[in-house]
C-alpha positions, 0 to 999 in steps of 0.5 A, a space after each residue: 499499500 502506497 500512501 501519499 500525503 501533501 504538506 501545505 504552507 502559507 506565508 504573510 507579509 507582516 506590517 514593518 515595524 510591528 514584529 521583530 525577527 530577533 530571536 534564537 532559531 535551530 534546525 537541521 539540513 540535508 548534507 551531500 556527504 555527511 549524516 546532516 548539518 545542524 544549525 543554530 542562529 540567533 538574530 538581534 533586531 537592532 534597527 533604528 526601531 524595534 521590528 525595523 528589520 535589521 541587526 546583527 546574527 551569530 550562526 553555527 553549523 555543526 557537521 555530523 560525521 562524514 568527511 567533515 568529521 563533526 567540525 563546526 563553523 561560526 559565522 557572524 555578521 549583519 542582516 537586513 530585510 528587503 522592502 
């Protein structure tokens, strides 16, 4: 027996300035030559007004097994939304 299902996703545009994006986000993504990549990112919403869509980030990627042997990559920088 074969069961097929469909996932539904929706997106909405939020008014600029009403909702901040700052926070801590984590999850895993596929990897071509390892078991997977665990990613964590912390966004700091530091624009001129809260929720203005800009700030700084710190992102860590941890590779699980494979050719990377558990290596971690740390990236830091600035982010902004596009109107």
